[in-house]
VOLO-706153 format. One record per residue: y, z, x of N, C-alpha, C in turn. Coordinates in steps of 0.001 Angstrom, whole numbers, padded with zeros to 6 digits, always signed. Each point is the difference from the previous one (the first is absolute). Example, Ala and Ser with C-alpha at 12.3 -4.5 7.8 and 13.67 -1.06 7.14 Angstrom:
2
-005690+007800+013190+001190+000000-000890+001200+000000+000900;+001050-000720-000350+001190+000060+000820+001090+000730-000770;
END
This chain:
408
+057334-003533-042202+001243+000433-000617+000531+001211+000764;+001308-000005+000291+000578+001044+000835+000432+001191-000840;-000562+001184+000288+000409+001229-000689+000365+000999+001084;+001275+000046+000411+000349+000813+001144+000801+001218-000408;+001098+000212+000686+000695+001279-000096+000596+000258-001377;+000233-001050-000801+000602+000227-001313-000913+000769-000942;-001279+000121+000346-000941+000717-000849+000166+001482+000277;+000797+000673-000782+000296+001404+000278-000448+000890-001132;-000079+001269+000291-000544+000934-000989+000878+000103-001238;+001298-000176+000152+000863+000048-001170-000387-001049-001018;-000338-001187+000485-000435-001055-000916-001298+000359-000670;-000877+000690+000733-001303+000369-000554+000155+000920-001194;+000791+001051+000172+000104+001003-001050+001022-000376-001060;+000928-000890+000349+001067-000310-000924-000469-000731-001234;-001098-000724+000094-000489-000762-001161-001462+000272-000240;-000402+001260+000169-001408+000358-000155-000465-000257-001419;-001246-000439-000107-000604-000235-001305-001152+000956-000189;-000120+000583-001178-001014+001026-000226-000881-000372-001178;-001273+000307+000132-000958-000098-001094-000596+001377-000181;+000018+000518-001194-000518+001347-000191-000757+000110-001305;-001077+000737-000008-000757+000225-001213+000412+001299-000682;+000621+000905+000770+000405+001271-000564+000940+000697+000970;+001196+000432-000431+000880+000700+000922-000586+001345+000362;+000269+000449+001223-000535+001293+000421+000840+001135-000561;+001233+000128+000468+000855+001059-000485+001412-000316+000438;+000966+000759-000458+001399-000289+000268+000382+000221+001439;+001248-000399+000307+000494+000131+001363+000004+001454+000426;-000274+000211+001261-000050+001351+000545-000736-000012+001302;-000207+001174+000589-000641+000060+001315-001382-000640+000029;-000705+000051-001121-001352-000539-000008-000105-001403-000522;+001104-000664-000256-000029-001327-000602-000675-001001+000941;-001062-000611-000441-000750-000910+000856+000806-001243+000344;+000886-000443-000897+000849-001140+000332+000894+000323+001187;+000636+001164-000043+000850+000403+001122-000816+000100+001281;-001196+000555-000115-000852+000200+001170-000353-001347+000638;-000459-000955-000820-000416-001295+000535+001198-000798+000500;+001091-000017-000758+001153-000790+000417+000632+000550+001277;-000004+001323+000158+000514+000582+001244-000884-000392+001184;-001301-000012-000220-000914-000404+001078+000171-001481+000321;+000205-000821-001014+000232-001426+000248+001241-000214+000857;+001074+000726-000324+001241-000148+000757-000162+000514+001423;-000657+001145+000145-000162+000607+001323-000893-000840+000897;-001088-000548-000561-001020-000677+000802+000094-001518-000036;+001041-000531-000652+000179-001454-000073-001234-000665-000616;-000211+000292-001273-001127-000552-000753+000552-000968-001046;-000280-001287+000096+000551-000957-000968-000465+000254-001430;-001295+000279-000175-000538+000225-001334-001125+001006+000021;-000220+000611-001150-001097+000959-000185-000579-000202-001392;-001313+000064-000109-000677+000063-001294-001006+001133+000073;-000109+000779-001075-000853+001188+000041-000489+000352-001388;-001083+000773-000048-000493+000487-001283-000749+001312+000175;-000106+000732-001106-000834+001199-000101-001069-000282-001041;-001237+000339+000313-001129-000159-000921-000539+001383-000315;-000248+000261-001265-000607+001277-000387-000808-000201-001268;-001168+000632-000023-000877-000082-001178-000245-001450-000420;-000222-000847+001021-000396-001400-000196+001120-000891-000526;+001250+000428+000115+001127-000816-000447+001122+000053+001027;+000775-001086+000052+001247+000041+000756+001006+000783-000840;+000423+001147+000501+000913+000847-000774+001451-000191+000423;+000194-000589+001162+001358-000336+000456-000110-001140+000999;+000943-000936-000080+000041-001088+000980+001415-000539+000065;+000372-000465+001176+001359-000505+000150+000101-000847+001252;+000907-000978-000030+000285-000823+001170+001487+000052+000296;+000340-000046+001266+001377+000146+000465+000295-001109+001007;+001224-000489+000012+000438-000886+001060-000543-001407-000113;-000160-000640+001173-000218-001428+000039-001336-000390+000624;-000664-000957-000650-001139-000688+000618+000500-001091+000941;+001142-000594-000321+000626-001029+000823+001506+000212-000106;+000620+000461+001069+001420+000344-000046+000858-001234-000191;-000235-001037+000782+000854-001171-000032-000048-000709-001343;-001194-000087-000599-000150-000704-001278+000180+000935-001190;+000293+001257+000269+000241+001005-001047-001179+000111-000982;-001197+000062+000555-001195+000200-000821-000344+001486+000044;+000028+000690-001146-000278+001443+000001-001464+000292+000320;-000203+001105+000649-001356+000541+000170-000536+000376-001371;-001296-000165-000215-000592+000393-001274-001394+000561+000231;-000557+000564-001044-001362+000529+000075-001032-001107+000145;+000422-001247-000250-000898-001146+000119+000287-000842+001236;+000944+000428+000827+000239-000691+001264-001241+000089+000876;-000343-001097+000646-001167-000035+000873+000420+000208+001448;-000814+000730+000735+000252+000142+001427-001271+000403+000722;+000045-000186+001304-001039+000514+000882+000018+001528-000073;-001138+000609-000333-000033+001463-000119-000447+000669+001294;-000091-000792+001075-000329+000547+001321-001312+000792-000079;-000067+001155+000648-001308+000630+000226-000628+000672-001211;+000689+000069-001127-000712+000370-001235-001155-000977-000202;+000168-001221+000511-001051-001028-000087-001336+000503+000524;+000024+000867+000994-001246+000495+000589-000876+000699-001027;+000603+000644-000989-000807+000693-001006-000762-000993-000874;+000530-001220-000177-000721-001040-000739-001193-000488+000810;+000197-000194+001304-001112-000392+000851-001094+001058-000035;+000402+001257+000005-000969+001102-000073-000684+000029-001361;+000736-000291-001066-000608-000075-001333-001121-001041-000003;+000245-001162+000608-001034-001038+000065-001209+000475+000804;+000236+000662+001126-001093+000551+000808-000831+000988-000812;+000661+000862-000751-000724+001022-000767-000754-000608-001184;+000475-001121-000527-000778-000695-001024-001323-000495+000576;+000035-000503+001224-001237-000446+000652-000935+001180+000245;+000572+001128+000396-000823+001188+000216-000668+000428-001300;+000724-000066-001109-000551+000422-001293-001235-000799-000393;-000034-001268+000332-001129-000845-000403-001047-000122+001101;+000121+000836+001031-001030+000064+001033+000059-001088+001055;+001116-000715+000094+000110-001063+000991+000560+000478+001339;+000443+001258+000065+000658+000458+001220-000207+001496+000194;-000282+000372+001229-000092+001393+000428+001226+000287+000860;+000811+000979-000393+001227+000290+000740-000265+000464+001426;-001172+000499+000261-000317+000483+001341-000793-001011+000823;-000112-001219-000510-000674-001063+000751+000845-000394+001207;-000667-000379+001077+000687-000488+001181+000590-001374-000285;+001225-000210+000434+000683-001261-000276-000782-001206+000503;-000636+000140+001147-000703-001144+000586-001307-000335-000707;-000402+000843-000947-001146-000357-000844+000428-000832-001204;+001318-000203-000156+000538-000706-001163+000646-001325+000389;+000806+000005+001065+000749-001196+000379-000895-001038+000673;+000359-001272-000105-000787-001053+000656+000342-000154+001483;+000940+000772+000490+000337+000006+001420+000139+001458+000446;-000245+000258+001276+000037+001367+000519+001434+000416+000317;+000311+001258-000353+001280+000604+000371-000299+001135+000970;+000400-000182+001245-000277+000968+001058+001306+000456+000626;+000133+001306+000161+001187+000552+000639-000141-000164+001519;+000854-000805+000650-000144-000193+001444+000264+001261+000808;+000609+000997-000631+000292+001247+000699-001125+001020-000136;-000831-000175-001051-001125+000917-000257-001113-000831-000633;-000695-000765+000794-000909-001015-000514-001193+000564-000759;-000330+001261+000201-001153+000587-000690+000327+000470-001414;+001280+000088-000329+000409+000543-001302-000142-001024-001111;-000427+000476-001161+000043-000791-001216+000969+000628-000977;+000347-000723-001047+000877+000563-001037-000587-000282-001370;+000329+000873-000942-000532-000104-001353+001073-000482-000971;-000435-000426-001164+000920-000373-001072+000883+001189-000364;-000580+001179-000062+000772+001193-000342+001131+000243+001004;-000273-000234+001283+001046+000186+001009+001123-001023-000161;-000345-001204-000421+001042-000976-000314+000882+000496-001146;-000609+000612-001000+000730+000479-001177+000866+001220+000286;-000305+000718+001076+000718+001243+000309+000854-000092+001263;+000181-001210+000529+000850-000213+001180-000509+000774+001223;-001308+000094+000135-000573+000719+001147-000951-000879+000811;+000067-001318-000177-000839-000914+000783+000672-000259+001351;-000584-000919+000789+000628-000321+001285+000894-001242-000067;+000212-000552-001204+000856-001177-000118+001473+000396+000035;+000818-000903+000506+001410+000291+000206+000833-001247-000295;+001226+000198-000511+000927-001098-000253+000728-000350+001292;-000326-001157+000571+000643-000438+001232+001184-000910-000258;+000578-000507+001067+001177-000864-000093-000279-001244-000831;-001208-000536+000097-000313-001194-000786+000084+000282-001495;-000311+001224-000408+000143+000349-001420+001462-000144-000415;+000909+000604+000751+001419-000036-000347+000553-001419+000003;-000472-000823+000896+000540-001352+000134-000475-000962-001078;-001003+000374-000777-000577-000950-000955+000673+000030-001369;+001002+000871-000224+000806-000115-001216+000652-001377-000013;-000039-000685-001136+000595-001331-000060+000318-000363-001443;+001034-000821-000181+000360-000485-001334-001178-000772-000594;-000230+000208-001298-001085-000698-000671-001339+000678+000196;-001041-000628-000525-001349+000558+000057-000665-000264+001347;-001073+000748+000316-000704-000212+001274-000503-001438+000127;-000031-000478+001234-000426-001368+000272-001495-000100+000241;-000689+001141+000091-001444-000041+000228-000655+001162-000724;-001313-000054-000127-000759+000966-000782-000045+001374+000685;-000254+001012-000812-000139+001370+000497-001078+000086+001073;-001127-000660-000218-001105+000061+000966+000412-000558+001362;+000799-001059-000007+000468-000600+001258+000923+000962+000728;+000933+000588-000736+000923+000975+000596-000756+001134+000685;-000982+000556-000684-000720+001150+000545-000823-000370+001230;-000653-001134-000030-000728-000448+001194+000949-000168+001193;+001139-000608-000261+000942-000264+001086+000630+001285+000534;+000043+001029-000826+000618+001271+000401-001010+000951+000653;-001253-000052-000432-000978+001029+000375-001059-000444+001000;-000116-001284+000273-001039-000450+000930+000630-000521+001296;-000661+000207+001127+000620-000237+001315+000553-001395+000240;-000570-001024-000626+000507-001361+000211+001105-000373-000990;+000417+000951-000851+000958-000305-001053+001418-000188+000500;+000750-000822-000723+001389-000294+000376+000904+001216-000121;-000379+000972-000858+000834+001184-000214-000639+001263+000592;-000975-000192+000843-000708+001136+000597+000814+000566+001166;+000104+001329+000014+000626+000693+001121-000749+001308+000199;-000751+000101+001066-000871+001154+000219+000782+001301+000063;+001208-000040+000538+000794+001220+000123+000647+000389-001327;+000598-000964-000702+000803+000315-001180-000805+000121-001292;-001119-000674-000114-000692-000078-001293-001008+001127-000226;-000182+000871+000990-001037+001035-000106+000518+001338+000541;-000494+001091-000617+000314+001349+000468-000929+000382+001150;+000394+001041+000727-000848+000453+001115-000668+001333-000290;-000030+000397-001295-000623+001266-000347-001220-000196-000915;-000805+001016-000076-001236-000034-000781+000315-000131-001490;-000644-000940-000705+000230-000124-001441-000255+001320-000722;+000882+000320-000926-000116+001233-000763+000695+001183+000635;+000381-000108+001272+000592+001147+000694+001507+000078-000175;+000618-001117-000382+001442-000038-000171+000361-000874-001192;+001227+000171-000462+000545-000773-001119+001173-000824+000514;-000031-001293-000267+001178-000835+000235+000040-001090-001053;+001099+000003-000764+000155-000940-001098-000140-001438+000511;-000840-000771-000681-000359-001328+000492-000034-001003-001146;+000600-001158+000207-000013-001070-000993-001201-000929+000140;-000355-000315+001225-001045-000996+000238-001314+000386-000674;-000262+001318-000125-001237+000466-000631-000162-000538-001415;+001121-000205-000711-000096-000395-001404-000222-001502-000153;+000315-000761+001036-000465-001381+000026-001510-000048+000136;-000533+000870+000856-001456+000068+000183-000671+000426-001302;+000552+000997-000664-000591+000476-001262-000013-001114-001053;+001071-000759-000086+000037-001101-000970-001017-001080+000353;-000191-000234+001277-001006-000978+000419-001400+000486-000381;-000224+001302+000086-001278+000555-000457-000192-000292-001483;+001073+000125-000790-000096-000330-001433-000413-001455-000171;+000588-000892+000776-000374-001416-000089-001470-000206+000350;-000452+000637+001071-001381-000182+000440-000995+000536-001034;+000290+001155-000562-000935+000634-000933+000024-000620-001394;+001148-000503-000413+000116-000556-001353-000197-001508-000042;+000217-000671+001144-000071-001451+000030+001204-000676-000618;+001096+000749-000186+001207-000515-000652+001190+000235+000938;+000919-000950+000140+001215+000277+000768+000698+001251-000508;+000558+000783+000904+000524+001311-000371+001065-000073-001097;+000932-000924+000100+001048-000092-001014-000587-000277-001377;-001011-000868-000064-000640-000309-001276-000825+001180-000496;-000663+000695+000918-000757+001195-000402+000928+000992-000701;+001172+000251+000576+000930+000961-000600+000507-000484-001347;+000257-001297-000122+000459-000518-001284-001030+000236-001091;-001260-000273+000309-001057+000138-001010-000326+001454-000319;-000046+000839+001022-000583+001332-000160+001000+001147-000058;+001260-000276+000301+001014+001051-000066+001170-000441-000877;+000700-001063+000384+001214-000381-000708-000264-000356-001463;-001053-000782-000259-000262-000421-001381-000391+001175-000879;-000689+000983+000554-000406+001175-000781+001185+000926-000299;+001038-000096+000818+001142+000906-000144+001210-000684-000639;-000187-001190-000555+001113-000730-000610+001148-000138+001000;-000323-000560+001173+000985-000237+001065+000016-001496+000335;+000382-000864-000958-000126-001446+000204+000945-000573+001046;+001096+000700+000302+000976-000506+000957-000165+000620+001380;-001110+000677+000210-000283+000657+001271-000870-000909+000846;+000382-000204+001255-000758-000931+000841+000226+000303+001476;-000961-000425+000807+000108+000140+001452+000751-001158+000622;-000024-001158-000622+000567-001195+000597+001292-000409-000700;+000976-000419+000791+001259-000480-000554-000224-001223-000874;-000989-000808+000348-000301-001197-000794-000394+000340-001426;-000468+001229-000220-000411+000433-001335+001058+000870-000679;+001176+000132+000621+001056+000861-000520+001109-000822-000644;+000665+000597-000991+001191-000593-000605+001194+000409+000864;+000368-000850+000958+001035+000360+000963+001381+000088-000633;+000175-000532-001210+001285+000152-000690+000248+001446-000395;-001067+000814-000033+000125+001422-000345-000111+000897+001229;-000110-000605+001173-000177+000772+001227+001360+000502+000488;+000056+001268+000378+001233+000551+000545+000288-000634+001364;+001253+000049+000416+000340-000327+001386-000260+001247+000832;-000844-000085+001032-000246+001162+000856+001100+000101+001069;+000781+001085-000047+001141+000152+000904-000296+001005+001110;+000436-000337+001201+000001+000942+001115+001443+000417+000271;+000230+001313+000104+001335+000497+000315+000184-000005+001513;+001115-000594+000434+000316-000096+001428+001296+000762+000270;-000029+000871+000983+001168+000803+000363+000118+000044+001521;+001205-000293+000497+000220-000092+001453-000995-000979+000626;-000243-001078-000711-000885-001096+000428-001475+000392+000066;-000341+001215-000446-001393+000452+000038-000602-000040-001400;-001126-000700-000141-000703-000054-001281-000718+001314-000244;+000061+000487-001243-000624+001260-000365-001494-000201-000251;-000838+000451+000913-001452+000014-000127-000563-001185-000773;-001318-000025-000237-001006+000859+000626-000415-000536+001372;-000870+000726+000661-000503-000381+001311-001521-000063-000052;-000557-001149+000347-001451-000156+000087-000345-000565+001373;-001092+000432+000538-000421-000510+001293+000957+000343+001118;+000814+001046-000212+000913+000443+001033+001314-000743+000052;+000264-000894-000973+001265-000731+000000+000640+000080-001383;+001349-000017-000058+000676-000047-001299-000093-001406-000574;-000354-000109-001272-000172-001324-000588+001321-000703-000262;+001072+000753-000166+001275-000645-000274+000017-000648-001367;+000178-001303-000045+000070-000764-001242-000962-001176+000113;-000750-000273-001082-000958-001104+000009+000718-001271-000444;-000004-000976+000872+000640-001289-000256-000979-001114+000334;+000400-001232-000256-000810-001133+000455-000235+000158+001499;-001245-000082+000413-000334+000230+001396-000505+001392+000276;+000076+000900-000997-000564+001334+000182+001047+001089+000108;-000404+001179+000437+000936+001128+000121+001101-000291+001023;+001207+000503-000289+001107-000175+000933-000174+000858+001248;-000826+001048-000109-000287+000881+001120+001291+000513+000640;+000301-000350+001211+001140+000576+000716+001287-000813-000182;-000015-001001-000840+001176-000860-000161+001177+000785-000581;+001204-000274+000462+001196+000653-000514+000264-000467-001435;+000348+000936-000878+000201-000301-001409+001367+000502-000449;+000601-000691-000961+001245+000468-000585-000256+001250-000840;+000975+000886-000039-000128+001224-000797+000032-000319-001496;-000576+000903-000778-000050-000143-001451-001406-000342-000458;-000128-000466-001249-001301-000396-000522-000388-001371+000535;-001174-000084+000583-000560-001268+000440-001248-000280-000833;-000060-001184-000587-001131-000318-000871-001171-000520+000812;-001176+000508-000305-001249-000531+000528-000459-001152-000893;-000774-000904+000560-000698-000970-000837-001102+000732-000771;-000608-000672-000962-001219+000550-000597-001137-000349+000945;-000652+001011+000519-000933-000172+001107-001377+000530-000359;-000957-000305+000859-001348+000526-000150-000569+000189+001404;-001276+000277+000071-000620+000341+001282-001482-000334-000094;-000638-000461+001087-001443-000283-000071-000830+001240-000272;+000513+001184+000306-000690+001259-000312+000494+000556-001340;+000238-000900-000958+000708+000326-001236-000572+001176-000794;-001314+000317+000043-000491+001097-000845+000499+001384+000390;+000730+000104+001122+000529+001311+000378+001343+000293-000639;+000734-001036-000532+001328+000353-000471+000811-001090-000651;-000616-001024-000575+000783-001142-000442-000275-000378-001455;-000403+000970-000788-000203-000234-001428+001357-000070-000694;+000144-000952-000928+001238-000151-000779-000259+000475-001425;+000838+000911-000471-000109+000446-001373+001334+000607-000416;+000051+000555-001212+001211+000633-000525-000286+001468-000295;+001053+000763-000199-000168+001398-000389-000776+000097-001309;+000331-000863-000948-000673+000077-001302-001501-000251+000137;-000384-001028+000777-001425-000292+000127-000710+001029+000879;+000661+000506+001025-000623+001032+000820-000220+001279-000802;+000795+000212-001038-000203+001188-000836-001374-000025-000673;-000540-001184-000300-001343-000088-000571-001047+000493+000998;+000185-000365+001244-000883+000451+001083+000068+001517+000145;+001206+000546-000029+000147+001456+000091-000696+000691-001163;+000129-000564-001196-000642+000604-001173-001519-000011+000126;-000541-001046+000618-001447-000026+000211-000431+001155+000901;+000740+000248+001064-000348+001103+000902+000206+001359-000658;+000957+000116-000897+000196+001250-000727-001107+000243-001015;-000663-001080-000418-000947+000056-001115-001425-000292+000445;-000356+000469+001198-001373-000146+000468-000450-001427+000199;+000930-000891+000397-000349-001387+000273+000062-000926-001190;+000499+000477-001143-000009-000801-001233+001424-000274-000473;+000223-001237-000440+001272-000379-000608-000264-000860-001225;+000507+000439-001122-000073-000765-001246-001423-000470-000304;-000956+000907+000196-001383-000286-000340-000775-000746+001063;+000628-000333+001124-000680-000705+001083-000053+000873+001237;-001149+000000+000651-000247+000868+001149+000103-000805+001287;+000784+000509+000965-000015-000621+001330-000825+000838+000969;-000116+001294-000255-000803+000904+000819-000575+001087-000891;-001087+000600+000445-000559+001135-000717+000817+001258+000308;+000015+000964-000929+000751+001236+000268-000414+000687+001293;-001299+000006+000292-000455+000668+001216+000455-000743+001261;+000196-001312-000107+000508-000761+001145+001460+000339+000268;+000796+000067-001064+001399+000403+000154+000077+001387+000627;-000843+000907-000473-000013+001361+000557-000359-000027+001485;-000944-000851+000392-000380-000104+001412+001159-000513+000841;+000727-000981-000516+001128-000548+000746+001100+001038+000202;+000163+000874-000985+001041+001023+000052-000583+001337+000456;-000839-000056+001002-000632+001188+000585+000292+000018+001500;+000309+001163+000522+000281+000164+001423-001193-000467+000828;+000248-000961+000887-001061-000550+000848-000161+000766+001317;+000772+001065+000165-000133+000897+001159+000172-000750+001312;+001076-000793+000059+000314-000690+001243+001278+000599+000573;+000222-000142+001315+001174+000616+000636+001281-000756-000299;+000540+000162-001222+001153-000766-000458+001294+000807+000031;+000053+001044+000811+001216+000785+000112+000256+000843-001228;+001224-000080-000522+000391+000849-001124-000379-000574-001358;-000655-001139-000022-000353-000552-001299-001508+000042-000203;-000388-000019-001259-001400-000078-000383-000344-001469-000197;-000986-000477+000735-000349-001412-000058-001234-000209-000852;+000181-000748-001110-001136-000427-000792-000472-001362+000499;-000625-000769-000882-000368-001372+000323+001216-000885-000274;+000790-000214+001021+001271-000727-000009+001124+000823-000635;-000181+000500-001218+000985+000888-000608+000140+001271+000847;+001195+000586-000019+000204+001245+000735+000933+000918-000779;+000071+001259+000440+000851+000989-000655+000679+000863+001058;+001306+000213-000170+000711+000873+000929+000771+001110-000701;-000201+000138-001318+000640+001083-000741-000735+000210-001316;+000332+001091-000692-000625+000321-001279+001066+000161-001077;-000423-000135-001237+000827+000333-001156-000879+000772-000969;+000399+001211-000299-000805+000883-000858-001412+000169+000545;-000089+000183+001304-001258+000265+000711-000966-001182+000011;+000476-001187-000387-000836-001194+000065+000501-000913+001117;-000901-000501+000870+000439-000944+001028+000650-001227-000634;+001097-000413+000566+000748-001152-000462-000461-001203+000827;-000921-000790-000563-000574-001118+000737+000915-001219-000103;+000068-000761+001076+000852-001167-000065-000147-000921+001186;+000856-001019-000010+000092-000926+001125+001370-000641-000031;+000626-000100+001173+001266-000691+000123-000186-001346+000649;+001105-000751+000073-000039-001284+000651+001329-000339+000635;-000031-000647+001160+001220-000418+000688-000246-001312+000716;+000826-000978-000299+000001-001284+000679+001439-000514-000047;+000341-001010+000787+001369-000522-000066+000412-000344-001432;+001048+000671-000483+000489-000251-001344-000802+000647-001099;-000833+000981+000314-000803+000657-001030-000344+001425+000403;+000316+000947-000880-000524+001365+000074-000503+000367-001386;-001202+000534-000071-000622+000313-001280-000728+001331+000082;-000269+000587-001161-000757+001247-000024-000677+000163-001352;-001216+000539+000023-000725+000374-001214-000588+001376+000223;+000160+000893-000967-000517+001369+000066-000719+000304-001304;-001183+000623+000091-000779+000302-001197-000513+001435+000027;-000012+000607-001172-000553+001344-000214-001016-000107-001126;-001255-000355+000293-000972-000283-001066-000248+001157-000950;-000093+001215+000512-000282+001130-000885+001117+000216-001015;+001237-000231+000415+001143+000170-000885+000381-001278-000747;-000632-001119+000388+000262-001258-000681+001380-000553+000242;+000569+000246+001189+001362-000433+000311-000032-000933+001219;+000832-001030-000025+000161-000891+001149+001441-000462+000070;+000421-000406+001185+001332-000573+000207-000123-001193+000931;+000802-001030-000260+000031-001215+000811+001450-000316+000317;+000267-000390+001245+001347-000388+000427-000091-001244+000880;+000814-001008-000320+000153-001190+000845+001465-000117+000410;+000250-000461+001215+001325-000446+000397-000138-001216+000897;+000997-000891-000034-000085-001248+000759+000764+000083+001320;-000245+001094+000712+000391+000127+001383-000999+000910+000674;+000173+000235+001306-000956+000821+000728+000748+001046+000813;-000757+000935+000571+000609+001036+000817+000595+001132-000799;-000380+000130-001271+000460+001084-000862-001208+000851-000390;+000218+001015-000791-001088+000920-000368-000137+000060-001518;-000744-000943-000601-000170+000026-001460-000736+001234-000500;-000723+000707+000896-000673+001228-000439+000994+001053-000479;+001235-000031+000494+001009+000935-000509+000206-000200-001497;-000037-001266-000436+000156-000297-001423-001280+000307-000765;-001146-000455+000515-001252+000201-000747-000332+001480-000141;+000263+000792+001029-000250+001437-000122+000874+000620-001088;+001261-000422-000045+000898+000517-001047-000470-000441-001380;-000470-001238-000122-000465-000482-001301-001226+000770-000476;-000909+000341+000911-001164+000804-000392+000433+001362-000509;+000956+000601+000662+000482+001313-000438+000636-000097-001386;+000763-001070-000228+000634-000192-001308-001047-000235-001079;-001009-000815+000318-001055-000240-000970-000728+001275-000369;-000174+000885+000984-000658+001267-000265+000865+000940-000817;+001313+000016+000288+000900+000974-000608+000456-000376-001401;+000224-001304-000229+000744-000397-001202-000826-000661-001076;-001209-000440+000301-000759-000752-001010-001339+000682-000275;
END
């Protein structure tokens, strides 16, 4: 279906639909509606859904704009979408569950776990640990083959096949130059997606259960997240947002993986360098063989249950996904060279509120930008979804945390 230049921001805001549990406050400089709607207009965001959580309850929530512009379907708190790299925290949750029951040592060498050897061709003597995978300090790297494997629909082969083909010398997706770093593990930080495919495969090996099914049984079902899934085949696509990429002067707005701009995902894969018409361009609903790094589908409402578990020492509605001490370990500085941010186990912090580190994770993929921020000591969290990419949802989530602290 063709959605070209007629998809303009005026149409987005002109018929916005809102869901709210409680109004914040009247119009004025601090009005959150004005703040979000101005950002939507400035950054060309078709829709936004967001919430504030405090003291184990959603105290404010609202949706703006469109999940599907052409069909005039409003964005809602129950709209489903790819949450991009917030997904990594779920993969880490599964890893930490294995650690809790003694099935995994975070400092174990990767080659003592996998059924095939992973060797860095640039530094063959180096090994890497599970902890380094969790902190983006291993020698694995996202190469061109990673970027090229985005495709409409679900992966055509298993996670184990993808990883063998990417990490072993005879593999179809192996590239000695692009797939590996040339520095000592632990000495540098570089954000990496491929590591989280490896971590999910470790979950499969240790549990004996396919990763998607493991998460359904041990995370989603405990958190009352029945519509959350890794695979499109398990999703209600009638509730899925259209993921839009904004194109201006024929250039698609981010993101870039493997050194190339992804452009727009269509049948046949990313458009890459192809010329595109300006305006909103719709992506297909896509997935990736390395899906545990960023392809979980859920809604703001269901993700709020996950946030509440992290605010409450791993417990939601009487069910535990992690022990309190495990959550504390994940939200502890791992003392890695991560620049201006504090790096925990996947979660990170780059600012404070009331002297408490603001832990969180963002996500960016074609047609998706997301953010989750949590302050466990204060019991506050914020979640923001939008169905485009190349924007900064942290501007909204940071403001929502401040409002939750000030007004409730």
